[in-house]
N, CA, C and O atoms as a GROMACS GRO file, in nm:
protein
  472
    1UNK      N    1  -5.936   6.774   1.685
    1UNK     CA    2  -5.999   6.736   1.560
    1UNK      C    3  -5.902   6.654   1.475
    1UNK      O    4  -5.938   6.554   1.413
    2UNK      N    5  -5.778   6.702   1.474
    2UNK     CA    6  -5.679   6.634   1.392
    2UNK      C    7  -5.650   6.493   1.447
    2UNK      O    8  -5.632   6.400   1.369
    3UNK      N    9  -5.647   6.476   1.577
    3UNK     CA   10  -5.621   6.345   1.636
    3UNK      C   11  -5.737   6.250   1.609
    3UNK      O   12  -5.716   6.130   1.596
    4UNK      N   13  -5.860   6.300   1.601
    4UNK     CA   14  -5.976   6.217   1.571
    4UNK      C   15  -5.966   6.162   1.429
    4UNK      O   16  -5.999   6.046   1.404
    5UNK      N   17  -5.921   6.245   1.336
    5UNK     CA   18  -5.905   6.201   1.197
    5UNK      C   19  -5.795   6.095   1.189
    5UNK      O   20  -5.809   5.997   1.116
    6UNK      N   21  -5.687   6.114   1.263
    6UNK     CA   22  -5.577   6.017   1.263
    6UNK      C   23  -5.625   5.885   1.323
    6UNK      O   24  -5.594   5.778   1.271
    7UNK      N   25  -5.700   5.893   1.432
    7UNK     CA   26  -5.750   5.771   1.496
    7UNK      C   27  -5.848   5.699   1.404
    7UNK      O   28  -5.842   5.577   1.388
    8UNK      N   29  -5.940   5.775   1.342
    8UNK     CA   30  -6.035   5.714   1.249
    8UNK      C   31  -5.963   5.653   1.128
    8UNK      O   32  -6.000   5.545   1.082
    9UNK      N   33  -5.861   5.721   1.078
    9UNK     CA   34  -5.784   5.667   0.965
    9UNK      C   35  -5.713   5.538   1.007
    9UNK      O   36  -5.709   5.442   0.930
   10UNK      N   37  -5.658   5.537   1.128
   10UNK     CA   38  -5.590   5.418   1.178
   10UNK      C   39  -5.689   5.302   1.193
   10UNK      O   40  -5.658   5.188   1.156
   11UNK      N   41  -5.807   5.329   1.248
   11UNK     CA   42  -5.909   5.226   1.263
   11UNK      C   43  -5.956   5.174   1.126
   11UNK      O   44  -5.979   5.054   1.109
   12UNK      N   45  -5.971   5.265   1.031
   12UNK     CA   46  -6.010   5.225   0.896
   12UNK      C   47  -5.902   5.137   0.833
   12UNK      O   48  -5.934   5.039   0.766
   13UNK      N   49  -5.776   5.172   0.855
   13UNK     CA   50  -5.665   5.094   0.803
   13UNK      C   51  -5.664   4.954   0.865
   13UNK      O   52  -5.642   4.855   0.795
   14UNK      N   53  -5.689   4.944   0.996
   14UNK     CA   54  -5.695   4.815   1.063
   14UNK      C   55  -5.812   4.732   1.010
   14UNK      O   56  -5.797   4.612   0.986
   15UNK      N   57  -5.927   4.794   0.993
   15UNK     CA   58  -6.046   4.723   0.944
   15UNK      C   59  -6.025   4.674   0.800
   15UNK      O   60  -6.061   4.561   0.767
   16UNK      N   61  -5.966   4.758   0.716
   16UNK     CA   62  -5.943   4.714   0.578
   16UNK      C   63  -5.835   4.606   0.572
   16UNK      O   64  -5.844   4.516   0.488
   17UNK      N   65  -5.736   4.612   0.658
   17UNK     CA   66  -5.635   4.506   0.665
   17UNK      C   67  -5.697   4.374   0.710
   17UNK      O   68  -5.666   4.269   0.655
   18UNK      N   69  -5.784   4.380   0.810
   18UNK     CA   70  -5.853   4.261   0.857
   18UNK      C   71  -5.942   4.204   0.747
   18UNK      O   72  -5.946   4.082   0.727
   19UNK      N   73  -6.012   4.292   0.676
   19UNK     CA   74  -6.097   4.248   0.565
   19UNK      C   75  -6.013   4.181   0.455
   19UNK      O   76  -6.050   4.075   0.406
   20UNK      N   77  -5.900   4.242   0.418
   20UNK     CA   78  -5.814   4.186   0.314
   20UNK      C   79  -5.758   4.050   0.359
   20UNK      O   80  -5.746   3.959   0.277
   21UNK      N   81  -5.724   4.038   0.486
   21UNK     CA   82  -5.672   3.912   0.541
   21UNK      C   83  -5.778   3.802   0.528
   21UNK      O   84  -5.748   3.691   0.484
   22UNK      N   85  -5.902   3.833   0.566
   22UNK     CA   86  -6.010   3.734   0.558
   22UNK      C   87  -6.041   3.698   0.413
   22UNK      O   88  -6.064   3.581   0.382
   23UNK      N   89  -6.042   3.797   0.324
   23UNK     CA   90  -6.069   3.770   0.182
   23UNK      C   91  -5.960   3.683   0.121
   23UNK      O   92  -5.988   3.597   0.038
   24UNK      N   93  -5.836   3.707   0.161
   24UNK     CA   94  -5.725   3.627   0.110
   24UNK      C   95  -5.744   3.480   0.146
   24UNK      O   96  -5.730   3.393   0.060
   25UNK      N   97  -5.775   3.452   0.271
   25UNK     CA   98  -5.794   3.314   0.313
   25UNK      C   99  -5.922   3.254   0.256
   25UNK      O  100  -5.927   3.134   0.228
   26UNK      N  101  -6.025   3.333   0.239
   26UNK     CA  102  -6.148   3.282   0.177
   26UNK      C  103  -6.123   3.246   0.031
   26UNK      O  104  -6.175   3.146  -0.019
   27UNK      N  105  -6.043   3.326  -0.038
   27UNK     CA  106  -6.008   3.298  -0.177
   27UNK      C  107  -5.924   3.171  -0.188
   27UNK      O  108  -5.947   3.088  -0.276
   28UNK      N  109  -5.828   3.156  -0.099
   28UNK     CA  110  -5.746   3.036  -0.100
   28UNK      C  111  -5.830   2.912  -0.073
   28UNK      O  112  -5.810   2.807  -0.135
   29UNK      N  113  -5.925   2.923   0.019
   29UNK     CA  114  -6.014   2.811   0.049
   29UNK      C  115  -6.102   2.778  -0.071
   29UNK      O  116  -6.125   2.661  -0.100
   30UNK      N  117  -6.152   2.880  -0.142
   30UNK     CA  118  -6.234   2.858  -0.260
   30UNK      C  119  -6.152   2.791  -0.370
   30UNK      O  120  -6.204   2.704  -0.441
   31UNK      N  121  -6.028   2.830  -0.386
   31UNK     CA  122  -5.941   2.768  -0.487
   31UNK      C  123  -5.913   2.622  -0.452
   31UNK      O  124  -5.911   2.536  -0.540
   32UNK      N  125  -5.890   2.593  -0.324
   32UNK     CA  126  -5.870   2.454  -0.281
   32UNK      C  127  -5.995   2.371  -0.308
   32UNK      O  128  -5.986   2.257  -0.354
   33UNK      N  129  -6.110   2.427  -0.279
   33UNK     CA  130  -6.237   2.358  -0.302
   33UNK      C  131  -6.259   2.333  -0.452
   33UNK      O  132  -6.304   2.225  -0.491
   34UNK      N  133  -6.228   2.432  -0.536
   34UNK     CA  134  -6.243   2.416  -0.681
   34UNK      C  135  -6.147   2.308  -0.732
   34UNK      O  136  -6.184   2.229  -0.818
   35UNK      N  137  -6.027   2.305  -0.680
   35UNK     CA  138  -5.930   2.203  -0.719
   35UNK      C  139  -5.979   2.064  -0.676
   35UNK      O  140  -5.969   1.968  -0.752
   36UNK      N  141  -6.032   2.054  -0.555
   36UNK     CA  142  -6.084   1.927  -0.505
   36UNK      C  143  -6.201   1.880  -0.592
   36UNK      O  144  -6.209   1.762  -0.627
   37UNK      N  145  -6.292   1.973  -0.625
   37UNK     CA  146  -6.406   1.937  -0.709
   37UNK      C  147  -6.362   1.895  -0.848
   37UNK      O  148  -6.419   1.803  -0.907
   38UNK      N  149  -6.261   1.963  -0.902
   38UNK     CA  150  -6.209   1.926  -1.034
   38UNK      C  151  -6.151   1.786  -1.034
   38UNK      O  152  -6.174   1.710  -1.129
   39UNK      N  153  -6.077   1.751  -0.930
   39UNK     CA  154  -6.021   1.616  -0.924
   39UNK      C  155  -6.131   1.513  -0.901
   39UNK      O  156  -6.123   1.402  -0.954
   40UNK      N  157  -6.234   1.547  -0.826
   40UNK     CA  158  -6.346   1.455  -0.806
   40UNK      C  159  -6.423   1.435  -0.936
   40UNK      O  160  -6.464   1.324  -0.967
   41UNK      N  161  -6.441   1.541  -1.013
   41UNK     CA  162  -6.509   1.531  -1.143
   41UNK      C  163  -6.428   1.441  -1.235
   41UNK      O  164  -6.485   1.356  -1.305
   42UNK      N  165  -6.296   1.458  -1.237
   42UNK     CA  166  -6.211   1.373  -1.321
   42UNK      C  167  -6.222   1.227  -1.278
   42UNK      O  168  -6.232   1.138  -1.363
   43UNK      N  169  -6.222   1.203  -1.149
   43UNK     CA  170  -6.232   1.066  -1.098
   43UNK      C  171  -6.367   1.005  -1.137
   43UNK      O  172  -6.373   0.889  -1.177
   44UNK      N  173  -6.475   1.083  -1.125
   44UNK     CA  174  -6.608   1.032  -1.159
   44UNK      C  175  -6.622   1.009  -1.309
   44UNK      O  176  -6.687   0.912  -1.351
   45UNK      N  177  -6.562   1.096  -1.392
   45UNK     CA  178  -6.567   1.075  -1.536
   45UNK      C  179  -6.493   0.948  -1.575
   45UNK      O  180  -6.536   0.875  -1.664
   46UNK      N  181  -6.381   0.922  -1.508
   46UNK     CA  182  -6.307   0.800  -1.533
   46UNK      C  183  -6.390   0.678  -1.491
   46UNK      O  184  -6.389   0.576  -1.559
   47UNK      N  185  -6.460   0.688  -1.378
   47UNK     CA  186  -6.545   0.578  -1.333
   47UNK      C  187  -6.659   0.554  -1.431
   47UNK      O  188  -6.696   0.439  -1.456
   48UNK      N  189  -6.715   0.660  -1.485
   48UNK     CA  190  -6.823   0.646  -1.584
   48UNK      C  191  -6.770   0.577  -1.709
   48UNK      O  192  -6.838   0.492  -1.766
   49UNK      N  193  -6.650   0.613  -1.752
   49UNK     CA  194  -6.591   0.548  -1.869
   49UNK      C  195  -6.571   0.399  -1.845
   49UNK      O  196  -6.597   0.317  -1.933
   50UNK      N  197  -6.525   0.364  -1.726
   50UNK     CA  198  -6.505   0.222  -1.692
   50UNK      C  199  -6.639   0.150  -1.689
   50UNK      O  200  -6.650   0.038  -1.739
   51UNK      N  201  -6.741   0.213  -1.632
   51UNK     CA  202  -6.873   0.149  -1.625
   51UNK      C  203  -6.934   0.132  -1.763
   51UNK      O  204  -7.001   0.032  -1.789
   52UNK      N  205  -6.913   0.229  -1.852
   52UNK     CA  206  -6.963   0.214  -1.989
   52UNK      C  207  -6.893   0.099  -2.059
   52UNK      O  208  -6.956   0.024  -2.134
   53UNK      N  209  -6.764   0.084  -2.037
   53UNK     CA  210  -6.690  -0.027  -2.097
   53UNK      C  211  -6.740  -0.160  -2.040
   53UNK      O  212  -6.757  -0.256  -2.115
   54UNK      N  213  -6.764  -0.166  -1.909
   54UNK     CA  214  -6.817  -0.289  -1.850
   54UNK      C  215  -6.956  -0.320  -1.904
   54UNK      O  216  -6.988  -0.436  -1.931
   55UNK      N  217  -7.039  -0.218  -1.919
   55UNK     CA  218  -7.173  -0.237  -1.973
   55UNK      C  219  -7.167  -0.292  -2.115
   55UNK      O  220  -7.241  -0.383  -2.151
   56UNK      N  221  -7.078  -0.236  -2.197
   56UNK     CA  222  -7.063  -0.285  -2.334
   56UNK      C  223  -7.013  -0.429  -2.334
   56UNK      O  224  -7.056  -0.509  -2.416
   57UNK      N  225  -6.922  -0.461  -2.243
   57UNK     CA  226  -6.870  -0.597  -2.234
   57UNK      C  227  -6.980  -0.695  -2.192
   57UNK      O  228  -6.991  -0.804  -2.248
   58UNK      N  229  -7.060  -0.656  -2.093
   58UNK     CA  230  -7.166  -0.745  -2.045
   58UNK      C  231  -7.282  -0.758  -2.144
   58UNK      O  232  -7.355  -0.857  -2.138
   59UNK      N  233  -7.300  -0.662  -2.233
   59UNK     CA  234  -7.411  -0.665  -2.328
   59UNK      C  235  -7.369  -0.715  -2.466
   59UNK      O  236  -7.434  -0.684  -2.566
   60UNK      N  237  -7.262  -0.793  -2.473
   60UNK     CA  238  -7.222  -0.852  -2.600
   60UNK      C  239  -7.332  -0.947  -2.646
   60UNK      O  240  -7.382  -1.026  -2.565
   61UNK      N  241  -7.371  -0.942  -2.773
   61UNK     CA  242  -7.480  -1.027  -2.822
   61UNK      C  243  -7.453  -1.176  -2.802
   61UNK      O  244  -7.545  -1.251  -2.768
   62UNK      N  245  -7.329  -1.220  -2.822
   62UNK     CA  246  -7.300  -1.362  -2.804
   62UNK      C  247  -7.315  -1.404  -2.658
   62UNK      O  248  -7.362  -1.515  -2.630
   63UNK      N  249  -7.275  -1.319  -2.565
   63UNK     CA  250  -7.289  -1.349  -2.423
   63UNK      C  251  -7.437  -1.354  -2.383
   63UNK      O  252  -7.479  -1.445  -2.311
   64UNK      N  253  -7.516  -1.257  -2.431
   64UNK     CA  254  -7.658  -1.256  -2.399
   64UNK      C  255  -7.731  -1.376  -2.458
   64UNK      O  256  -7.823  -1.429  -2.397
   65UNK      N  257  -7.688  -1.418  -2.578
   65UNK     CA  258  -7.751  -1.536  -2.639
   65UNK      C  259  -7.720  -1.660  -2.556
   65UNK      O  260  -7.807  -1.745  -2.537
   66UNK      N  261  -7.597  -1.671  -2.506
   66UNK     CA  262  -7.561  -1.784  -2.421
   66UNK      C  263  -7.642  -1.784  -2.291
   66UNK      O  264  -7.688  -1.888  -2.246
   67UNK      N  265  -7.658  -1.666  -2.232
   67UNK     CA  266  -7.736  -1.656  -2.108
   67UNK      C  267  -7.882  -1.690  -2.132
   67UNK      O  268  -7.945  -1.757  -2.050
   68UNK      N  269  -7.938  -1.645  -2.244
   68UNK     CA  270  -8.078  -1.675  -2.275
   68UNK      C  271  -8.095  -1.824  -2.297
   68UNK      O  272  -8.196  -1.882  -2.255
   69UNK      N  273  -7.998  -1.888  -2.364
   69UNK     CA  274  -8.008  -2.032  -2.387
   69UNK      C  275  -7.992  -2.109  -2.256
   69UNK      O  276  -8.062  -2.208  -2.233
   70UNK      N  277  -7.901  -2.064  -2.170
   70UNK     CA  278  -7.877  -2.134  -2.044
   70UNK      C  279  -7.996  -2.122  -1.949
   70UNK      O  280  -8.020  -2.212  -1.869
   71UNK      N  281  -8.069  -2.012  -1.956
   71UNK     CA  282  -8.181  -1.988  -1.865
   71UNK      C  283  -8.316  -1.998  -1.935
   71UNK      O  284  -8.414  -1.938  -1.891
   72UNK      N  285  -8.321  -2.074  -2.045
   72UNK     CA  286  -8.445  -2.083  -2.121
   72UNK      C  287  -8.557  -2.143  -2.037
   72UNK      O  288  -8.672  -2.099  -2.047
   73UNK      N  289  -8.526  -2.243  -1.956
   73UNK     CA  290  -8.631  -2.308  -1.876
   73UNK      C  291  -8.697  -2.211  -1.780
   73UNK      O  292  -8.819  -2.214  -1.762
   74UNK      N  293  -8.618  -2.123  -1.718
   74UNK     CA  294  -8.674  -2.027  -1.622
   74UNK      C  295  -8.738  -1.907  -1.689
   74UNK      O  296  -8.844  -1.861  -1.647
   75UNK      N  297  -8.674  -1.856  -1.795
   75UNK     CA  298  -8.719  -1.730  -1.856
   75UNK      C  299  -8.808  -1.750  -1.977
   75UNK      O  300  -8.900  -1.672  -2.000
   76UNK      N  301  -8.783  -1.852  -2.054
   76UNK     CA  302  -8.861  -1.875  -2.175
   76UNK      C  303  -8.838  -1.768  -2.281
   76UNK      O  304  -8.930  -1.735  -2.356
   77UNK      N  305  -8.718  -1.715  -2.289
   77UNK     CA  306  -8.689  -1.611  -2.388
   77UNK      C  307  -8.668  -1.673  -2.525
   77UNK      O  308  -8.598  -1.773  -2.539
   78UNK      N  309  -8.728  -1.613  -2.626
   78UNK     CA  310  -8.713  -1.658  -2.764
   78UNK      C  311  -8.660  -1.544  -2.847
   78UNK      O  312  -8.678  -1.428  -2.811
   79UNK      N  313  -8.594  -1.575  -2.958
   79UNK     CA  314  -8.547  -1.467  -3.046
   79UNK      C  315  -8.666  -1.391  -3.105
   79UNK      O  316  -8.772  -1.449  -3.128
   80UNK      N  317  -8.646  -1.263  -3.129
   80UNK     CA  318  -8.753  -1.182  -3.188
   80UNK      C  319  -8.760  -1.210  -3.338
   80UNK      O  320  -8.658  -1.224  -3.405
   81UNK      N  321  -8.880  -1.218  -3.388
   81UNK     CA  322  -8.902  -1.243  -3.530
   81UNK      C  323  -8.966  -1.121  -3.595
   81UNK      O  324  -9.034  -1.044  -3.527
   82UNK      N  325  -8.944  -1.101  -3.723
   82UNK     CA  326  -9.003  -0.983  -3.790
   82UNK      C  327  -9.156  -0.984  -3.787
   82UNK      O  328  -9.218  -0.878  -3.793
   83UNK      N  329  -9.216  -1.102  -3.778
   83UNK     CA  330  -9.363  -1.110  -3.777
   83UNK      C  331  -9.422  -1.055  -3.647
   83UNK      O  332  -9.542  -1.030  -3.640
   84UNK      N  333  -9.339  -1.037  -3.544
   84UNK     CA  334  -9.389  -0.988  -3.416
   84UNK      C  335  -9.412  -0.837  -3.416
   84UNK      O  336  -9.472  -0.783  -3.323
   85UNK      N  337  -9.365  -0.769  -3.518
   85UNK     CA  338  -9.379  -0.624  -3.525
   85UNK      C  339  -9.497  -0.588  -3.614
   85UNK      O  340  -9.520  -0.653  -3.716
   86UNK      N  341  -9.571  -0.485  -3.577
   86UNK     CA  342  -9.683  -0.438  -3.658
   86UNK      C  343  -9.634  -0.331  -3.755
   86UNK      O  344  -9.536  -0.262  -3.729
   87UNK      N  345  -9.704  -0.320  -3.864
   87UNK     CA  346  -9.676  -0.214  -3.960
   87UNK      C  347  -9.762  -0.093  -3.924
   87UNK      O  348  -9.860  -0.105  -3.852
   88UNK      N  349  -9.724   0.021  -3.976
   88UNK     CA  350  -9.794   0.145  -3.942
   88UNK      C  351  -9.941   0.139  -3.983
   88UNK      O  352 -10.026   0.190  -3.910
   89UNK      N  353  -9.971   0.079  -4.095
   89UNK     CA  354 -10.110   0.073  -4.142
   89UNK      C  355 -10.196  -0.018  -4.054
   89UNK      O  356 -10.318  -0.012  -4.060
   90UNK      N  357 -10.132  -0.104  -3.973
   90UNK     CA  358 -10.206  -0.194  -3.886
   90UNK      C  359 -10.241  -0.130  -3.751
   90UNK      O  360 -10.322  -0.185  -3.676
   91UNK      N  361 -10.184  -0.016  -3.721
   91UNK     CA  362 -10.210   0.050  -3.593
   91UNK      C  363 -10.346   0.119  -3.598
   91UNK      O  364 -10.384   0.172  -3.703
   92UNK      N  365 -10.420   0.121  -3.488
   92UNK     CA  366 -10.551   0.186  -3.487
   92UNK      C  367 -10.537   0.338  -3.495
   92UNK      O  368 -10.441   0.396  -3.444
   93UNK      N  369 -10.633   0.400  -3.560
   93UNK     CA  370 -10.635   0.546  -3.571
   93UNK      C  371 -10.681   0.604  -3.438
   93UNK      O  372 -10.770   0.548  -3.374
   94UNK      N  373 -10.623   0.717  -3.394
   94UNK     CA  374 -10.670   0.780  -3.271
   94UNK      C  375 -10.809   0.840  -3.292
   94UNK      O  376 -10.842   0.887  -3.400
   95UNK      N  377 -10.887   0.838  -3.187
   95UNK     CA  378 -11.022   0.895  -3.194
   95UNK      C  379 -11.011   1.046  -3.208
   95UNK      O  380 -10.914   1.105  -3.160
   96UNK      N  381 -11.108   1.110  -3.272
   96UNK     CA  382 -11.103   1.256  -3.288
   96UNK      C  383 -11.095   1.330  -3.155
   96UNK      O  384 -11.035   1.438  -3.149
   97UNK      N  385 -11.154   1.278  -3.048
   97UNK     CA  386 -11.149   1.344  -2.918
   97UNK      C  387 -11.006   1.346  -2.865
   97UNK      O  388 -10.968   1.439  -2.794
   98UNK      N  389 -10.926   1.246  -2.898
   98UNK     CA  390 -10.788   1.243  -2.854
   98UNK      C  391 -10.702   1.343  -2.929
   98UNK      O  392 -10.598   1.385  -2.879
   99UNK      N  393 -10.744   1.381  -3.049
   99UNK     CA  394 -10.667   1.476  -3.129
   99UNK      C  395 -10.685   1.619  -3.082
   99UNK      O  396 -10.595   1.701  -3.101
  100UNK      N  397 -10.797   1.651  -3.021
  100UNK     CA  398 -10.820   1.787  -2.972
  100UNK      C  399 -10.753   1.802  -2.838
  100UNK      O  400 -10.790   1.734  -2.741
  101UNK      N  401 -10.658   1.888  -2.832
  101UNK     CA  402 -10.582   1.904  -2.707
  101UNK      C  403 -10.601   2.043  -2.651
  101UNK      O  404 -10.652   2.133  -2.717
  102UNK      N  405 -10.559   2.056  -2.528
  102UNK     CA  406 -10.566   2.185  -2.462
  102UNK      C  407 -10.441   2.267  -2.492
  102UNK      O  408 -10.384   2.257  -2.601
  103UNK      N  409 -10.400   2.344  -2.398
  103UNK     CA  410 -10.284   2.430  -2.412
  103UNK      C  411 -10.158   2.346  -2.427
  103UNK      O  412 -10.140   2.248  -2.355
  104UNK      N  413 -10.070   2.383  -2.520
  104UNK     CA  414  -9.943   2.315  -2.546
  104UNK      C  415  -9.960   2.168  -2.583
  104UNK      O  416  -9.874   2.087  -2.553
  105UNK      N  417 -10.069   2.134  -2.647
  105UNK     CA  418 -10.089   1.998  -2.694
  105UNK      C  419 -10.127   1.900  -2.585
  105UNK      O  420 -10.129   1.780  -2.611
  106UNK      N  421 -10.157   1.946  -2.465
  106UNK     CA  422 -10.197   1.857  -2.357
  106UNK      C  423 -10.346   1.829  -2.374
  106UNK      O  424 -10.427   1.921  -2.379
  107UNK      N  425 -10.380   1.703  -2.382
  107UNK     CA  426 -10.520   1.666  -2.404
  107UNK      C  427 -10.602   1.696  -2.280
  107UNK      O  428 -10.557   1.676  -2.168
  108UNK      N  429 -10.723   1.743  -2.301
  108UNK     CA  430 -10.812   1.768  -2.190
  108UNK      C  431 -10.887   1.639  -2.157
  108UNK      O  432 -10.901   1.552  -2.242
  109UNK      N  433 -10.933   1.627  -2.036
  109UNK     CA  434 -11.003   1.506  -1.991
  109UNK      C  435 -11.149   1.516  -2.034
  109UNK      O  436 -11.218   1.615  -2.007
  110UNK      N  437 -11.194   1.412  -2.101
  110UNK     CA  438 -11.333   1.412  -2.146
  110UNK      C  439 -11.421   1.359  -2.033
  110UNK      O  440 -11.371   1.304  -1.934
  111UNK      N  441 -11.551   1.376  -2.048
  111UNK     CA  442 -11.646   1.332  -1.945
  111UNK      C  443 -11.643   1.180  -1.932
  111UNK      O  444 -11.667   1.128  -1.823
  112UNK      N  445 -11.614   1.108  -2.041
  112UNK     CA  446 -11.608   0.962  -2.036
  112UNK      C  447 -11.489   0.915  -1.953
  112UNK      O  448 -11.495   0.810  -1.888
  113UNK      N  449 -11.379   0.993  -1.956
  113UNK     CA  450 -11.258   0.953  -1.886
  113UNK      C  451 -11.254   0.997  -1.740
  113UNK      O  452 -11.166   0.956  -1.665
  114UNK      N  453 -11.349   1.082  -1.698
  114UNK     CA  454 -11.345   1.134  -1.561
  114UNK      C  455 -11.366   1.023  -1.459
  114UNK      O  456 -11.315   1.032  -1.347
  115UNK      N  457 -11.442   0.919  -1.496
  115UNK     CA  458 -11.464   0.811  -1.398
  115UNK      C  459 -11.338   0.726  -1.379
  115UNK      O  460 -11.331   0.649  -1.283
  116UNK      N  461 -11.240   0.739  -1.466
  116UNK     CA  462 -11.115   0.664  -1.453
  116UNK      C  463 -11.014   0.735  -1.366
  116UNK      O  464 -10.916   0.675  -1.321
  117UNK      N  465 -11.039   0.864  -1.340
  117UNK     CA  466 -10.946   0.941  -1.256
  117UNK      C  467 -10.961   0.902  -1.109
  117UNK      O  468 -11.071   0.869  -1.064
  118UNK      N  469 -10.851   0.906  -1.034
  118UNK     CA  470 -10.861   0.871  -0.890
  118UNK      C  471 -10.932   0.977  -0.811
  118UNK      O  472 -10.949   0.962  -0.690
   0.00000   0.00000   0.00000
């Protein structure tokens, strides 16, 4: 009986040592992966910063005006004028059927609109 307890204790000790060995290497691998991901995140954040700077550089108003003038024949772009915008009082009022909505403000489909559905 005593030798069985010693053998079982020895086997338990071997199993727990094997488990601790595997956990140690799994933890080291997870730390390496976290470090790799952290450096990748830093690299990507730096790339985003560079792309935002390039976007701001390419969207300079003077540069865009030059491009619009140079490509006027193909694009026909004109400067926007204040008269092109409507005032709030000029917008049409929504129909009462459009104001009645279903759950969470989602409008329900009326019988008139059902023929427009696919």
